N, C-alpha and C positions, 0 to 999 in steps of 0.2 A: 504494500500500500504506500504509494508516494504521497507527498504533501498535497498534491491536487486531489487526492482521494480522501483526505481528512476534512473535517469541517472547514468551510471557507470563511465563515464569520470568526473573527479573532476571539471573541468571548466564548463562542461555542468550542473553539479549539482549546482555549484555556481550560474549560471545564472538562473536555474529553481527556486532555493530557494529564491534568491533575488527578482525575478519577482513576485513570489507568495506572498512574504511578502509585497511588494509594492502594487500590484494590488488588492489583497484581503484585504489589510489593517489589517493584523493579526500579532501577535507577534510570535517569534520563537517557544515558548511553544505550542501555538495554532496550528501552522503548523505541529509540530511533532505529536500532538494528532490527527489532521485531517488525516495525512498520516500514522499514526501508526508506527512511527520510533522513535528511541532513539535520544534525543537531543545530547547526548554525542557522538554518532556515527557520526552525521552530523558535529558537531564541530570538531571532530578529523580528519575526512576526509578532511575538508576544511582547517584546520590548517596545514595539511601535504603539502598543496600547498601555504602556506603563508597568508591565510585569517583568520581573527578572527571576531567574532560577536561583533558588536557595538550596545548595547541595546538602547542607546540614538538615534541613527540613524535608528535602526531596520533593519540592513543589515550587510552583511559580507564585510569587507573592508581589 
């Protein structure tokens, strides 16, 4: 699943990513591998709406 197959709306993407990180108990790198997306693309898209990845909490805040 490439980035274009993930939710297009940034807030929906935020919800999807954070939910998967929490529910699947995986790190962002594993999420990106699982969905075959670039970590940089995810981080950039969510940064555009004011969210940054917090590795300690393993979620975008």
